[in-house]
C-alpha positions in Angstrom: 2.9 5.3 101.3 0.7 2.4 102.0 -2.9 2.1 103.1 -5.0 -1.0 103.3 -8.0 1.0 103.0 -9.3 2.6 99.9 -8.9 6.3 99.6 -10.8 9.0 97.7 -9.3 10.4 94.7 -9.7 13.9 96.2 -7.4 12.8 99.1 -4.4 12.1 96.4 -2.3 14.9 95.1 -1.1 12.9 92.2 -1.0 9.3 90.9 2.5 9.1 92.4 1.0 9.4 95.8 -0.5 5.9 95.1 1.6 3.1 96.6 2.0 -0.5 95.3 0.2 -1.7 98.4 -2.8 0.7 98.2 -6.1 -1.1 97.5 -8.2 0.2 94.8 -12.1 -0.6 94.3 -13.0 -1.6 90.8 -16.3 -2.8 89.3 -16.1 -6.2 87.4 -19.3 -6.4 85.4 -18.5 -10.0 84.4 -18.5 -11.2 87.9 -22.3 -11.3 88.4 -25.3 -11.3 86.1 -27.6 -10.1 88.8 -26.8 -6.5 88.7 -25.9 -4.4 85.4 -23.4 -2.5 87.6 -21.5 -5.7 88.4 -19.6 -6.5 91.6 -17.2 -4.2 93.4 -13.8 -5.7 94.1 -10.6 -4.5 95.6 -7.3 -5.0 94.0 -3.8 -3.8 94.8 -2.7 -0.6 92.7 0.4 -2.6 91.5 -1.8 -5.3 89.9 -4.1 -2.7 88.2 -1.0 -0.7 87.0 0.7 -3.8 85.4 -2.6 -4.9 83.8 -3.1 -1.4 82.2 0.4 -1.0 81.0 0.3 -4.3 79.4 -2.5 -3.1 77.0 -0.7 0.1 76.0 2.0 0.9 73.4 4.1 2.9 75.6 7.0 2.5 73.2 5.4 4.6 70.4 4.5 7.2 73.0 8.1 7.4 74.3 9.2 7.8 70.6 6.8 10.6 70.0 7.9 12.2 73.2 11.5 12.2 72.0 10.4 14.3 68.9 9.8 17.1 71.1 7.0 19.6 71.6 5.4 20.3 68.3 2.5 22.4 69.8 4.0 25.5 68.0 4.9 23.7 64.7 2.1 25.5 62.7 0.5 22.2 61.5 -2.9 22.6 59.7 -5.7 21.6 62.2 -8.8 22.4 60.0 -8.7 22.1 56.2 -11.6 24.5 55.7 -10.4 27.1 58.0 -6.6 27.2 57.5 -4.4 27.9 54.5 -0.8 26.4 54.0 1.3 29.4 52.6 4.0 26.9 51.5 1.7 24.7 49.5 0.0 27.8 47.9 3.3 29.1 46.7 4.3 25.8 45.1 3.5 24.5 41.6 1.6 21.6 43.1 -1.2 23.9 44.3 -2.4 24.3 40.6 -2.8 20.4 40.2 -6.4 19.6 39.5 -8.5 16.4 39.2 -8.6 16.8 35.5 -4.9 17.2 35.2 -4.4 14.1 37.1 -6.8 12.2 34.9 -4.9 13.5 31.8 -1.5 12.5 33.3 -2.8 9.1 34.2 -4.0 8.8 30.4 -0.4 9.8 29.2 1.1 7.2 31.5 -1.0 4.7 29.9 0.4 5.6 26.5 3.7 4.0 27.7 7.2 4.8 28.1 8.2 7.3 25.3 11.8 7.9 26.6 13.3 6.1 23.5 10.9 7.4 21.0 13.6 9.7 19.7 11.6 13.0 20.0 13.3 16.2 19.6 14.5 17.5 23.0 16.3 20.6 22.2 17.0 23.2 19.6 20.4 21.7 18.7 18.7 18.4 17.4 17.8 17.7 13.8 14.8 15.7 12.8 16.0 13.2 10.1 12.4 12.6 8.8 11.8 16.3 8.4 15.2 16.9 6.9 14.5 14.4 4.3 11.1 15.9 3.3 10.4 18.4 0.6 8.9 20.6 3.4 12.4 21.1 5.0 13.2 23.3 2.0 10.3 25.6 2.4 11.5 29.2 3.1 9.9 32.3 4.4 10.2 33.8 0.7 8.3 30.6 -0.6 5.5 31.1 1.9 5.3 34.7 1.0 5.1 34.0 -2.6 2.4 31.4 -2.1 0.3 33.7 0.0 0.7 36.3 -2.9 -0.4 33.6 -5.4 -3.3 32.8 -3.3 -4.3 36.3 -3.2 -4.7 36.2 -7.0 -7.8 34.1 -6.4 -8.8 30.5 -7.5 -7.9 29.9 -11.0 -8.8 26.1 -10.9 -11.7 26.9 -13.5 -9.9 29.2 -15.6 -9.3 26.8 -18.4 -5.5 27.1 -18.5 -3.5 24.4 -20.3 -1.9 22.3 -17.6 1.3 20.0 -17.8 3.6 18.2 -15.4 6.1 21.1 -15.8 3.6 23.5 -14.3 3.7 21.9 -10.9 6.7 23.9 -9.8 5.1 26.5 -7.7 8.2 28.7 -7.5 8.5 28.7 -11.3 4.9 29.4 -11.7 5.2 32.4 -9.3 8.2 33.6 -11.5 6.1 33.9 -14.4 4.3 36.7 -12.6 0.6 37.7 -12.1 -1.5 36.4 -15.0 -4.7 37.6 -13.7 -4.9 40.3 -16.6 -3.2 38.2 -19.3 -6.3 38.1 -21.4 -6.7 34.2 -21.4 -10.0 32.9 -22.5 -12.4 32.4 -19.6 -15.7 31.6 -21.3 -16.0 29.8 -24.8 -19.5 31.5 -25.3 -18.3 35.1 -25.1 -14.7 35.1 -26.3 -13.0 33.9 -29.6 -9.5 32.4 -29.7 -8.1 33.4 -33.3 -5.4 30.8 -33.0 -7.9 28.0 -32.2 -10.2 29.0 -35.0 -7.4 28.8 -37.5 -6.6 25.1 -36.4 -8.1 21.7 -37.7 -9.4 21.2 -34.3 -11.8 23.9 -34.5 -13.9 21.8 -37.0 -14.2 19.0 -34.5 -17.9 18.4 -33.6 -19.7 16.5 -30.9 -20.8 13.9 -33.5 -17.1 13.5 -34.7 -16.0 12.8 -31.0 -18.9 10.3 -30.6 -18.0 8.4 -33.7 -14.2 8.4 -32.6 -15.2 7.0 -29.3 -17.2 4.3 -30.9 -14.3 3.4 -33.1 -12.1 3.3 -30.0 -14.5 0.9 -28.4 -14.0 -1.6 -31.3 -10.4 -2.2 -30.1 -6.8 -1.9 -31.3 -6.8 -3.0 -34.9 -3.2 -2.3 -35.4 -2.4 -5.9 -36.0 -5.6 -6.9 -37.9 -3.7 -6.9 -41.2 -5.9 -4.7 -43.1 -4.6 -3.4 -46.5 -3.0 0.0 -46.1 -2.0 0.6 -49.5 -2.6 -0.7 -53.1 1.0 -2.2 -53.0 -0.2 -4.9 -50.6 -2.1 -6.5 -53.4 1.0 -7.0 -55.4 2.6 -10.5 -55.6 5.4 -11.4 -53.2 7.7 -14.1 -52.2 7.8 -15.9 -48.9 10.3 -18.7 -48.1 11.7 -20.9 -45.4 14.5 -23.5 -45.2 14.6 -27.0 -43.6 17.3 -28.2 -41.4 19.8 -30.6 -43.3 17.8 -33.6 -44.3 19.4 -37.0 -45.3 18.4 -38.6 -48.7 14.8 -39.7 -48.6 14.1 -38.2 -45.2 11.1 -35.8 -44.6 10.9 -32.9 -42.4 8.1 -30.3 -41.4 8.5 -26.6 -42.4 6.4 -23.6 -41.6 6.5 -20.6 -44.0 5.4 -17.1 -42.5 3.1 -15.7 -45.2 -0.5 -14.6 -45.0 -3.9 -16.0 -43.3 -5.3 -16.3 -46.9 -3.5 -16.0 -50.3 -3.4 -16.9 -53.9 -0.5 -19.3 -54.8 1.0 -18.6 -58.2 4.5 -20.4 -58.0 6.4 -22.9 -55.8 10.3 -23.0 -56.2 12.9 -25.3 -54.5 16.7 -25.4 -54.7 17.1 -29.1 -54.4 15.2 -32.2 -55.7 12.4 -32.7 -53.4 8.8 -33.7 -52.8 7.0 -30.5 -51.3 3.4 -30.6 -49.9 1.3 -27.5 -48.6 -1.4 -27.8 -46.0 -4.2 -25.6 -44.4 -3.1 -26.5 -40.9 -0.7 -28.7 -38.9 -3.4 -31.5 -38.3 -3.9 -32.0 -41.8 0.0 -32.4 -42.4 0.0 -34.9 -39.6 -2.8 -36.9 -41.0 -1.0 -37.0 -44.5 2.1 -38.4 -43.2 1.7 -41.9 -44.5 0.5 -41.1 -47.9 2.7 -42.7 -50.5 4.4 -40.7 -53.1 2.4 -40.6 -56.4 -0.9 -41.2 -54.5 -3.4 -38.3 -54.9 -4.6 -36.9 -51.6 -8.2 -37.3 -50.8 -10.8 -34.4 -51.3 -10.9 -32.3 -48.2 -7.9 -33.7 -46.7 -6.3 -30.2 -46.1 -3.7 -30.5 -48.9 -3.4 -27.1 -50.9 -0.8 -28.1 -53.4 2.2 -30.4 -53.8 5.3 -30.5 -56.3 7.9 -33.2 -56.9 11.2 -33.3 -58.7 14.3 -35.2 -59.0 16.2 -32.7 -61.2 19.2 -31.2 -59.6 19.5 -27.5 -59.0 16.6 -25.0 -58.7 13.2 -26.0 -60.0 10.2 -23.6 -60.3 6.6 -24.8 -60.7 3.8 -22.7 -62.0 0.4 -23.0 -60.4 -1.9 -22.9 -63.5 -4.4 -21.7 -62.6 -3.4 -20.1 -59.2 -4.5 -22.0 -56.2 -6.3 -20.3 -53.2 -4.8 -21.3 -49.8 -5.5 -20.2 -46.3 -4.7 -20.9 -42.6 -7.4 -23.2 -41.1 -6.5 -22.5 -37.4 -9.3 -21.6 -35.0 -7.5 -18.3 -34.5 -5.9 -17.9 -37.9 -2.2 -16.9 -38.2 0.0 -16.0 -41.3 1.5 -19.6 -41.5 1.7 -22.0 -44.4 2.3 -25.5 -43.2 4.6 -27.6 -45.4 6.3 -31.1 -45.5 9.4 -31.5 -47.4 11.1 -34.9 -48.5 14.6 -34.8 -49.6 14.8 -36.4 -53.2 18.6 -35.8 -53.6 21.3 -38.4 -53.2 23.0 -36.6 -50.4 21.9 -34.7 -47.3 20.9 -31.0 -47.8 18.7 -28.0 -46.4 16.0 -27.4 -48.8 14.6 -23.9 -49.3 10.9 -23.5 -50.4 10.0 -20.3 -51.9 6.2 -19.4 -52.5 5.0 -16.6 -54.9 1.8 -15.2 -53.5 -0.8 -12.5 -53.6 -2.2 -11.6 -50.2 -5.9 -12.2 -49.8 -5.8 -11.7 -46.0 -3.3 -10.6 -43.7 
């Protein structure tokens, strides 16, 4: 059907009644600026159709059309007025904003799939199995509950020891609530304690003992512990093998202070005793037969060329001591071999201790 003149829409039964040659009036508002309504033009329907179709996504419409008629599919059309029975019956219907927030937090803690958590009743936790708690039984718990029911005995004054830390053993001893233990020192008297030496200990005694403890450990102070320690005693030491005419140093373990009664030697020798090592070193160049200077630190000296054992009496007895800053029970000596052949010389001192 063609018509060069425009027809009214009321004259058309459908859009298919339009022919490509039909002329359609349209308003082009950009064609003039003199009127808001623009300028009326006439164009062929075929031109208008191609222009309109070019701006439409007919491909998507055709795809949607191919899906069929969904008018009866039951989709929700109003979230406030309609209820989805399938969603309501699912577990997801109980999901709340708080739960989603918690799940997001849990996700932030990282992937725990390899953390080794127990996933079933058939698995054994090695950490728990290795702990003391793994051995706790229902009977243990029942016993502990019973012991708890006896009350708090923390202040009951019982004597405790490491052996009493075994709860099961303690429970086995039975309920001691009525055993008659002392619970207050002011109202009760322990006959066993009253008969012991400890019952005479006073607060003053304890105070004095605490003071003595504060003075430190005097176990090595060398105090005289019996009258026998004032008796004379012998202390000796032996040099290494000395060639004839050669001198060597010797340290004799004795006392910090002492009375020297005798000096004995087993070979011909010149023996000098000193208060400290420094005095011995300073005296090294003194010639035999030359007296030491006063205050030089020489305690005593003896000399003999006689073979065999020689003993020299100190008459009167000589007082000697160790002159170190921190005194030690050592007598410093220097020995010169006066024999004609090499020998090790033993020096024996007879002493009475004056200080440990």
